[in-house]
C-alpha positions as CSV (number, residue, x, y, z in Angstrom):
1,M,71.4,-27.1,198.1
2,V,70.1,-26.3,201.5
3,L,71.5,-26.6,205.1
4,G,75.0,-27.4,203.7
5,R,74.0,-30.3,201.5
6,L,76.8,-31.6,199.3
7,V,74.6,-33.2,196.6
8,D,70.9,-33.4,196.0
9,T,70.7,-37.1,195.1
10,L,72.0,-39.8,197.5
11,P,72.9,-43.5,196.8
12,S,70.2,-46.0,197.6
13,G,69.7,-46.6,201.3
14,W,71.3,-43.2,202.3
15,L,69.2,-40.5,204.0
16,W,69.6,-36.8,204.6
17,K,69.3,-36.1,208.3
18,Q,69.9,-32.9,210.2
19,F,73.0,-33.1,212.4
20,G,70.7,-32.6,215.4
21,E,69.0,-35.9,214.7
22,L,72.3,-37.7,215.2
23,V,73.3,-35.9,218.4
24,T,72.2,-37.1,221.8
25,Y,73.7,-34.2,223.7
26,S,75.3,-30.8,222.9
27,Q,76.8,-28.4,225.4
28,N,78.9,-25.2,225.4
29,G,82.0,-25.4,227.5
30,I,82.7,-24.0,231.0
31,S,83.3,-20.3,231.3
32,K,85.3,-20.4,234.5
33,R,88.9,-19.3,234.2
34,R,90.0,-19.7,237.9
35,S,88.8,-21.0,241.1
36,A,90.0,-21.6,244.7
37,I,87.7,-24.5,245.3
38,G,87.7,-28.0,243.8
39,N,90.2,-30.4,242.3
40,P,92.8,-29.3,239.6
41,T,91.4,-30.5,236.3
42,P,92.7,-30.0,232.8
43,V,90.5,-27.7,230.8
44,L,90.9,-27.8,227.0
45,R,91.7,-24.5,225.3
46,L,92.0,-23.4,221.7
47,A,95.8,-23.4,222.3
48,D,95.6,-27.1,222.8
49,I,94.3,-27.7,219.3
50,R,97.1,-27.9,216.8
51,E,96.6,-28.9,213.1
52,G,93.2,-30.4,214.0
53,M,94.6,-32.6,216.8
54,I,94.5,-32.5,220.6
55,N,97.9,-31.6,222.1
56,E,98.1,-32.7,225.7
57,S,101.6,-31.5,226.5
58,A,100.7,-28.3,228.3
59,P,97.3,-28.5,229.9
60,R,95.8,-25.7,232.0
61,D,94.4,-26.9,235.2
62,I,91.4,-25.1,236.9
63,K,90.0,-26.2,240.2
64,L,86.5,-27.7,239.5
65,S,83.9,-29.3,241.6
66,D,82.8,-32.9,241.0
67,Q,79.5,-31.6,239.6
68,E,81.4,-29.4,237.1
69,V,83.7,-32.2,236.1
70,N,80.7,-34.5,235.5
71,K,79.0,-31.9,233.4
72,Y,81.9,-30.9,231.2
73,V,84.0,-34.1,231.1
74,L,85.0,-35.3,227.6
75,R,84.6,-38.9,226.5
76,D,86.2,-40.8,223.6
77,G,84.3,-40.1,220.4
78,D,83.0,-36.7,221.5
79,L,83.2,-34.0,218.8
80,L,84.5,-30.6,219.8
81,C,83.4,-27.7,217.7
82,I,85.5,-24.5,217.7
83,R,82.7,-22.1,218.6
84,V,84.6,-18.9,218.5
85,N,87.9,-17.9,216.8
86,G,89.5,-15.0,215.0
87,S,89.9,-17.2,211.9
88,R,86.8,-17.9,209.8
89,S,88.5,-21.0,208.4
90,L,88.8,-22.5,211.9
91,T,85.4,-21.4,213.3
92,G,83.0,-24.3,213.2
93,R,85.7,-27.0,212.7
94,L,85.0,-30.3,214.4
95,V,87.8,-32.1,216.3
96,Y,87.5,-35.8,217.0
97,F,88.3,-36.3,220.7
98,R,90.3,-39.3,221.9
99,T,92.4,-39.4,225.1
100,T,93.3,-41.6,228.1
101,K,93.2,-38.6,230.5
102,V,90.4,-36.7,232.2
103,W,89.7,-33.5,230.3
104,T,87.0,-30.8,230.5
105,Y,86.7,-28.0,227.9
106,C,86.3,-24.2,227.9
107,D,83.5,-22.1,226.4
108,H,85.4,-21.6,223.2
109,F,84.0,-25.0,222.2
110,I,80.7,-26.8,221.8
111,R,80.7,-30.5,222.6
112,F,78.6,-32.9,220.6
113,R,78.0,-36.4,221.8
114,L,76.5,-38.6,219.0
115,K,74.1,-41.5,219.0
116,P,76.6,-44.3,218.5
117,E,74.1,-46.8,217.0
118,I,73.5,-44.6,213.9
119,S,76.5,-42.2,213.5
120,D,80.3,-42.5,213.5
121,S,82.1,-39.5,215.0
122,K,84.9,-39.6,212.5
123,Y,82.5,-39.8,209.6
124,I,80.7,-36.6,210.9
125,A,84.0,-34.8,211.5
126,Y,85.2,-35.5,208.0
127,Y,81.9,-34.4,206.5
128,F,82.1,-31.1,208.2
129,Q,85.4,-30.5,206.4
130,T,83.6,-30.4,203.0
131,Q,83.3,-27.2,201.0
132,A,79.5,-27.3,201.2
133,V,79.5,-27.3,205.0
134,R,82.3,-24.8,205.3
135,A,80.4,-22.4,202.9
136,H,77.2,-22.8,204.8
137,L,78.9,-22.1,208.2
138,S,80.8,-19.1,206.8
139,K,77.5,-17.7,205.7
140,H,75.9,-18.1,209.1
141,M,78.7,-17.0,211.4
142,V,78.4,-13.9,213.5
143,S,81.4,-11.7,213.4
144,T,82.1,-9.1,216.2
145,A,85.3,-7.3,217.2
146,G,87.4,-9.5,215.1
147,Q,86.0,-12.8,216.5
148,N,83.7,-15.2,214.5
149,T,81.1,-17.3,216.4
150,V,79.0,-20.2,215.3
151,S,76.0,-21.3,217.4
152,Q,74.7,-24.7,218.4
153,A,71.6,-24.1,216.4
154,T,73.5,-23.4,213.2
155,M,75.6,-26.6,213.7
156,L,72.7,-28.8,214.6
157,G,70.8,-27.6,211.4
158,I,73.4,-28.9,209.0
159,A,72.2,-31.6,206.7
160,V,74.3,-34.8,206.8
161,P,74.2,-37.7,204.2
162,V,73.7,-40.8,206.4
163,P,74.4,-44.4,205.2
164,S,74.4,-47.4,207.5
165,L,76.9,-47.3,210.4
166,H,79.0,-50.0,208.7
167,Q,79.1,-48.0,205.5
168,Q,80.2,-44.9,207.5
169,Q,83.1,-46.9,209.0
170,V,84.1,-48.2,205.6
171,I,84.1,-44.6,204.2
172,V,86.2,-43.3,207.1
173,A,88.7,-46.1,206.5
174,E,89.0,-45.2,202.8
175,I,89.3,-41.5,203.5
176,E,92.0,-42.1,206.1
177,K,93.9,-44.3,203.7
178,Q,93.9,-41.7,200.9
179,F,94.5,-38.8,203.3
180,S,97.5,-40.7,204.8
181,R,99.3,-40.7,201.4
182,L,98.2,-37.1,200.8
183,D,99.4,-36.0,204.3
184,E,102.8,-37.5,203.7
185,A,103.2,-35.5,200.4
186,V,102.0,-32.3,202.1
187,A,104.4,-32.8,205.0
188,N,107.3,-33.1,202.5
189,L,106.1,-29.9,200.8
190,K,105.9,-28.0,204.1
191,R,109.5,-29.2,204.9
192,V,110.7,-27.8,201.6
193,K,108.8,-24.5,202.4
194,A,110.4,-24.3,205.8
195,N,113.9,-24.9,204.3
196,L,113.3,-22.2,201.8
197,K,112.4,-19.8,204.6
198,R,115.5,-20.7,206.4
199,Y,117.6,-20.2,203.3
200,K,116.1,-16.8,202.7
201,A,117.0,-15.8,206.2
202,A,120.5,-17.1,205.7
203,V,120.9,-15.0,202.5
204,L,119.8,-11.9,204.3
205,K,122.1,-12.7,207.2
206,A,125.1,-13.2,204.8
207,A,124.2,-10.0,203.0
208,V,124.3,-7.7,206.1
209,E,127.5,-9.4,207.4
210,G,129.3,-8.8,204.2
211,K,129.7,-12.5,203.3
212,L,128.0,-12.2,199.9
213,T,130.6,-9.7,198.7
214,E,133.9,-11.0,200.2
215,D,135.4,-11.6,196.7
216,W,134.2,-8.2,195.5
217,R,135.9,-6.5,198.3
218,K,139.2,-8.3,197.5
219,A,138.9,-7.1,193.9
220,H,138.1,-3.5,194.9
221,P,140.3,-2.5,197.9
222,N,140.4,1.2,197.2
223,V,136.7,2.2,197.4
224,E,135.7,5.0,199.7
225,P,135.1,3.6,203.2
226,A,131.6,3.8,204.7
227,S,133.0,6.1,207.5
228,K,133.6,8.8,204.9
229,L,130.2,8.2,203.4
230,L,128.5,8.6,206.8
231,E,130.5,11.7,207.6
232,R,129.3,13.3,204.3
233,I,125.7,12.3,205.0
234,L,125.7,14.0,208.4
235,T,127.4,17.1,207.1
236,E,124.8,17.5,204.4
237,R,122.0,16.9,206.9
238,R,123.3,19.7,209.2
239,G,123.6,22.1,206.2
240,K,120.1,21.4,204.9
241,W,118.3,21.5,208.3
242,T,115.1,23.4,208.0
243,G,113.1,21.8,210.8
244,K,111.7,23.4,213.9
245,G,114.1,24.3,216.7
246,K,117.8,23.5,217.0
247,Y,119.3,20.8,214.8
248,K,119.5,17.5,216.8
249,E,122.3,15.1,216.1
250,P,121.1,11.5,215.3
251,S,121.1,9.0,218.1
252,V,124.4,7.3,218.9
253,L,124.7,3.6,218.1
254,E,125.1,1.2,221.0
255,P,128.7,0.0,220.4
256,T,128.0,-3.7,221.0
257,I,124.8,-4.1,219.2
258,L,126.3,-5.0,215.8
259,P,128.6,-7.9,215.0
260,M,132.2,-7.5,213.8
261,L,131.9,-5.7,210.5
262,P,134.1,-6.2,207.4
263,E,136.9,-3.7,206.7
264,G,135.6,-0.5,205.1
265,W,132.1,-0.9,206.7
266,A,130.7,1.3,209.5
267,G,128.1,0.8,212.2
268,T,125.3,3.3,212.2
269,S,121.6,3.7,213.1
270,L,118.7,4.3,210.8
271,D,118.4,7.9,212.1
272,H,121.7,8.7,210.5
273,L,120.4,7.7,207.0
274,L,117.1,9.6,206.9
275,R,116.6,12.4,204.5
276,E,113.5,13.6,206.4
277,P,111.8,12.8,209.7
278,L,109.8,9.6,210.0
279,R,106.0,10.0,209.5
280,N,103.1,8.0,210.9
281,G,100.3,7.3,208.6
282,H,96.7,8.6,208.9
283,S,93.6,6.8,210.0
284,A,92.1,5.0,207.0
285,K,88.5,4.1,207.8
286,A,86.8,2.4,204.8
287,S,84.2,4.5,203.0
288,G,81.9,1.7,202.1
289,S,80.5,3.7,199.2
290,G,82.9,2.8,196.5
291,Q,84.3,6.3,196.6
292,G,87.0,8.1,198.5
293,L,90.8,8.3,198.8
294,R,92.8,5.2,198.3
295,A,94.9,3.9,201.2
296,F,97.1,0.9,201.6
297,T,96.1,-1.8,204.0
298,L,98.5,-3.4,206.5
299,S,98.5,-6.5,204.3
300,A,100.3,-4.6,201.6
301,V,103.4,-4.7,203.7
302,T,102.8,-8.1,205.3
303,Q,102.5,-9.7,201.8
304,G,104.9,-7.3,200.1
305,D,102.2,-6.6,197.6
306,F,101.3,-2.9,197.0
307,S,98.8,-3.7,194.2
308,E,95.2,-2.5,194.3
309,R,93.9,-5.6,196.0
310,N,95.8,-4.5,199.2
311,T,94.2,-1.0,199.2
312,K,90.8,0.4,200.3
313,L,88.8,3.5,199.6
314,T,88.5,5.7,202.7
315,V,86.7,8.7,204.1
316,A,90.0,10.5,204.8
317,H,90.1,14.2,203.9
318,A,92.6,15.2,201.2
319,S,94.2,17.9,203.5
320,K,94.9,15.3,206.2
321,V,96.9,13.0,203.9
322,A,98.6,15.5,201.6
323,G,102.1,14.6,202.8
324,L,101.4,10.8,203.1
325,W,101.0,9.8,199.4
326,A,103.3,6.9,198.4
327,Q,106.5,7.7,196.6
328,P,108.9,5.2,194.9
329,G,111.8,4.5,197.3
330,D,109.6,4.9,200.5
331,I,110.1,2.2,203.1
332,Y,107.0,1.3,205.1
333,V,107.3,-0.3,208.6
334,E,104.4,-2.0,210.4
335,R,104.3,-0.1,213.8
336,S,101.6,-2.5,215.1
337,N,100.8,-6.1,214.3
338,T,101.2,-9.6,215.8
339,P,104.5,-10.3,217.8
340,E,105.9,-12.1,214.7
341,L,105.1,-9.3,212.2
342,V,105.5,-6.1,214.2
343,G,108.3,-4.0,212.6
344,L,108.1,-5.8,209.2
345,A,109.4,-3.4,206.5
346,R,108.9,-3.2,202.7
347,L,110.3,-1.0,200.0
348,Y,107.6,0.7,197.8
349,K,108.5,0.5,194.1
350,G,105.1,1.5,192.6
351,P,103.8,4.7,191.0
352,A,103.7,8.0,192.9
353,R,100.5,9.0,194.7
354,F,98.9,5.6,194.1
355,A,97.7,5.5,197.7
356,F,98.4,7.0,201.1
357,I,99.7,5.2,204.1
358,P,97.4,4.2,207.0
359,D,98.1,4.8,210.7
360,L,99.5,1.3,211.3
361,L,102.5,2.2,209.1
362,I,105.5,4.4,209.6
363,R,107.2,5.9,206.5
364,V,111.0,5.9,206.2
365,R,112.7,8.0,203.5
366,I,116.4,7.4,203.0
367,T,119.0,9.8,201.8
368,A,120.1,9.4,198.2
369,E,123.6,8.7,199.5
370,V,122.4,5.2,200.5
371,L,120.5,2.6,198.5
372,A,117.0,2.2,199.9
373,Q,117.1,-1.4,198.6
374,F,120.0,-2.1,200.9
375,V,118.2,-0.6,203.9
376,E,115.3,-2.9,203.1
377,V,117.6,-5.9,203.2
378,C,118.9,-4.8,206.6
379,L,115.4,-4.3,208.0
380,L,114.3,-7.7,206.8
381,S,117.3,-9.5,208.3
382,E,116.7,-11.6,211.4
383,R,118.9,-9.4,213.6
384,V,116.8,-6.4,213.0
385,R,113.5,-8.4,213.2
386,R,114.6,-9.6,216.7
387,Y,115.5,-6.0,217.6
388,F,111.9,-4.8,216.8
389,R,110.3,-7.7,218.6
390,S,112.4,-7.0,221.7
391,K,111.3,-3.3,221.7
392,A,107.6,-3.9,220.9
393,Q,105.3,-3.0,223.7
394,G,101.7,-4.0,224.4
395,I,99.5,-5.6,227.0
396,S,98.3,-9.2,226.8
397,G,95.6,-9.8,224.1
398,T,96.6,-6.7,222.0
399,M,98.9,-6.2,219.0
400,P,102.3,-5.0,220.2
401,K,103.5,-1.6,218.9
402,I,106.8,0.1,218.2
403,D,107.2,3.8,217.9
404,Q,109.3,6.2,215.8
405,S,112.1,6.4,218.4
406,V,112.7,2.6,218.2
407,I,112.9,2.7,214.5
408,E,115.2,5.7,214.5
409,K,117.6,3.8,216.8
410,T,117.6,0.6,214.6
411,P,121.2,-0.5,214.4
412,L,122.4,-1.0,210.8
413,P,125.7,-2.0,209.1
414,L,126.7,0.4,206.4
415,P,129.0,-0.7,203.5
416,P,130.6,1.6,200.9
417,F,128.0,2.8,198.4
418,Q,129.4,0.7,195.5
419,E,129.3,-2.5,197.7
420,Q,125.7,-1.7,198.6
421,G,124.8,-2.1,194.9
422,Q,126.6,-5.4,194.7
423,I,124.8,-6.7,197.8
424,V,121.4,-5.7,196.5
425,A,122.0,-7.4,193.1
426,E,123.2,-10.6,194.7
427,V,120.3,-10.7,197.2
428,E,117.8,-10.1,194.4
429,R,119.3,-12.9,192.3
430,R,119.2,-15.4,195.1
431,L,115.8,-14.4,196.4
432,S,114.2,-14.6,192.9
433,V,115.2,-18.2,192.8
434,I,113.7,-18.8,196.2
435,E,110.5,-17.1,195.2
436,E,110.1,-19.3,192.2
437,L,110.6,-22.4,194.3
438,E,108.1,-21.1,196.9
439,A,105.5,-20.4,194.2
440,A,105.9,-24.0,192.9
441,V,105.6,-25.4,196.5
442,Q,102.5,-23.3,197.2
443,A,100.9,-24.4,193.9
444,N,101.4,-28.0,194.9
445,L,99.9,-27.3,198.4
446,T,96.9,-25.7,196.7
447,R,96.5,-28.7,194.5
448,A,96.7,-31.0,197.6
449,D,93.8,-29.0,199.2
450,R,91.8,-29.4,196.0
451,L,92.5,-33.1,196.0
452,R,91.5,-33.4,199.7
453,Q,88.2,-31.8,198.8
454,S,87.8,-34.1,195.8
455,I,88.3,-37.1,198.1
456,L,85.7,-35.8,200.5
457,S,83.2,-35.0,197.8
458,E,83.5,-38.5,196.3
459,A,83.2,-40.1,199.8
460,F,80.0,-38.3,200.8
461,S,78.3,-38.7,197.5
462,G,78.8,-42.5,197.7
463,G,81.9,-42.8,195.4
464,L,84.1,-44.3,198.1
465,H,81.4,-46.8,199.3
466,T,82.2,-50.4,198.8
């Protein structure tokens, strides 16, 4: 298999041609981002491509001269290649362009204009979705500073199986008929997935508001209130203080930041519940030699998976990470990530000293007077997630960050100790059901992707030709 070929033998009458033989014109997009001269003209950006379709709802206009518009204007049937992207799965994707408006396009794209007498644009766009082409492009991408780039030369060198124009159109119609049924099924699965995500958020919200344990509280009216628990925690902290300088009282909770709490609960901040100061992780540069000290990657927290696959061997010196080895009961918070993920927290339940934490994580160690599992529930709740997102700082184009002081001041509800255990047990029971359903949905989505590839494979080896 060369140049992205799907099969070695084609049906009678079909020919292998390089993509460049089917193209009459190819052109990278305009690099201009602003101008004071010219007519305002919509310039297509990566943000205008959603799920493989052009979204025209929020165009960005740039003043362009008539000459620039003529050079970069898009026509019906043009193919737009995503030339550069942070995602390898998106780089090199072809988007079929069709619109009633005048559009130009930025330099994140390559435009391919085909020879209409021998090639159908949709046929080519579907072919470039096959595993053979995707594997070829992945092999020939250039990756720099987190961005992946594919060149015109790489695209134009791809081998394409070419039947007659009529046969191409028949194949496109059959692909779209089968994809239409598949897309409907996938849309239903995605709706189920979204509903499960909302239900998970609702479970966490009910947990931190005390709604999951309303009946338990009625049956246990005489438990020690959380105010007494909090007072005992603070007294013990003062007595055990061995840090540098004078003991500093934890930050005071903003009085209006938490909702009305159930009777017996108390409002507090994370700082009140720490058994030791927060710790940033250590720089974890990969060794590349197959040897070194093992560190977690950021994905360990993002995926909630602290297994070996989310670790890497590093060149870190043992003395630098001596106090950063994982311990069961640690909570790790992402101090830098995308706006949606910054501040995400996970409880570590694995073996001691399995790996150390990298510098993108902050370690939280909770007093034994409070269940770390309950604190994790609080940190995963939407109220705290919004708090972290509102406090994250960063300039445009970078990953926002939160610091230790923000995490220390995180507002938390504190129920009595016995009720914490009831909440954790009920959350785990409900979330285990959700996770089973999510796994089933994901398995079906994976099967749908395989079926999509099977349809494409059959189509471009002649199996869908009639």
